[in-house]
N, C-alpha and C positions, 0 to 999 in steps of 0.2 A: 461540546462535540458529543454526538451520539453515533452509535453504530448498529448495523444489522448484520447478522451472519447467516449465510446460506451455503449449504453443501451442494456441490455441482460437479458431477462427473470426475471424481477424484481430486477436486480442488475445493478450496473454501473461498467464497467471495465475501469480503468484508466491505460493506457499504458505509462510508463515512459521511456524516452530515454535520455541517457547522464549521467552526473555527478550529484549526490546529495551531494553538499558540501557547505562550507561557501560562502556566497554571494548570487548569483542568484539561485542556486539549491535548497537550503533549503527554501527560500522565495517562489519560484515557486511551490514547493511541498505544502506548507501551503496554498497558494492562490488557487491552483487547488482543493485540498481536501475540503477546506471551501466552494468553489463555488459549488461543487457537493453536499455537505451537504445542502446548502441553496436552491438548486434545488429540495430537497426533497428525496434524496436517502436514503434508509434504509440499503443497503448492498453495500459496495465498495470493489471491488477486485483491488488491486494495483499490476498490472503486471510489474514485475521488470526484465523481460528477457533482456531488452536492457540497463539496468543500468551498466555503465562502471566503476563507482567509487562511494564510499560513505565514507565520513569522519565523525568525531565525531559530527559536526554540523548537518549533515544529519541524523545521528542516533538520536540526540537530538530532531530534528524536527519530526521525525517519531514517537518517544515516545510521544511527546507533542500532535500531531494530534490524535494518538490512544486514548489517555486519553480524549481529548476533544470530539471526535466522540462517544466514548463509553458512556460518560456522557449525550450525546444527543440521545442515543438509536440507534446509527448507528454502524454497524459492519464494521471493517476494516480488510480485509483479504489479506495477502501477497501471491503472486503466482509467479511461474517461476523464482525463485532466481538462479542466476548463482552461481557456486561453491564458488567463491571468496566472494560474498555477504553472502551466506549461512554460510561460515566459520566465517565471521565477526559476524553474528547473534549468532552463537554458542559460540564463544569466549566471547561475551558480555552477554551471557546467556539470550538473548532476544528471543531465539528459544522457550523458555518456556512461553513467554508472548504472542507473536503474533500467531494467527492461520496462518499456512503456508501450502500451497499446491503446489504440483509439477506442476500443470496445472490449467488453468482457468476452464476447463471442470470438473476436480475433485472438485474444490471449488463449482461450480454451482450445481453439483450433490448433494453435502452435504447440500447446502442451500435448494434445492428442497425436499430432504428427510425430512428436519427439518420443512418444511412448513405444 
């Protein structure tokens, strides 16, 4: 898993590429999100348009990070889920837990309206 980080209108967009699975992917996700949190981000958009696979370890890490970030007052918003990942989130009922948007622009618009 690789990631790119972009600052955008008061939010940070983290673009994930590759697999979020046991081993490197889940650890890389944790390290990336914690680094963005330490840098002072209040809103993190996790762009998952280039995620090719996510296993149970990836789901577990995503839940763990969501809980940690929320308790620190940081929003974690998922964007651009591929149909396969969206289906996985639906089957696990996490679709009701995470804020999910079709695009980064939709998520940013919602954040701007809430400000």
